[in-house]
N, C-alpha and C positions, 0 to 999 in steps of 0.2 A: 724910750719912745716907741710906740707901736705904729707900724706902717701897714696899711691895708693895700694889698696888691690887687689891682683890678685887671681883669682879662678883657682885651678888646674883642676877643672871639666870643665872649660870653654876653655880648650886647643883645639885649632883648627889648625891643621897643626903645624907650627912653631910659632904661635902667641898666646899669652894669651889675653883674653878679660878682660877688666877692668870692674868690676861690681859695685864698689862704691868708693868714695873718702871720707876720714874722716880726721879730724885734731887731732893730738896727740902731747902732750908735750914731752913725752919720747917714743922713738920708741921701745926700748927694755923693755918688761914688767918686773916688779920687781921680779916675781917668776922665771924668766929665768936667773937672775943675782945671782950667788952664794954668792957674797959679801953682798947682801941684804937679803938673805934667813934667816929665823928664825931658832933657834935650832931644832924645831919640823920638819920643812921642810928639813933641812939637815939630820936629822935622817932617814926620809923616803927615801931620795935620797941614803943614805948609805945602807939601807935595800934593795933597788932595786939593787944596785951594788952587794951585797952579793948573792942575789937570781940569778942574771945573771951569777955569777961565778960557781954556782952549776951545770950548764949544760943546756941541751936543752930537754925540755919535755913540753907537753901540760899543765900539772898542774903548772909548773913553769911559763909558759907564762901567765896563768890565774892569778897567784899570782902577777906577775909584773903589769898586767893590773889593778888589784885591788889596789895595792900600788900607782900606778900613779893616780888613781881616788881619793885616800885618799890625796895624795899630792895636787892635784888640789882643793879639798874641803878646806884643811887647808890654802892654798895660797889665795883662794878667800875670805875666812873668814878674813884672815890677811889684805887683801887689803880693805875690807869693814867694819872692826870692829868699826871704828869711826862713821860710818853711822848707825850702828845697834842700835835699841832702847833697846835691852836687854844687 
């Protein structure tokens, strides 16, 4: 299946410019599917949801950004752990 990647920065008027084409087996990444998330990934998602319930403040936004970075690191490790030499 071919997927066309569109760049939002390439928006010109009402048209998106296509910047590359790549082949993918599964269009939806594993980390975006809740049914495939690990317990660690789900715990981070739940933490993000709890912080969001606390209200709106710069400190809370910064906490959510850091939690999202942690989620991405865990998900990337999970996706590549079989390839890791350690």
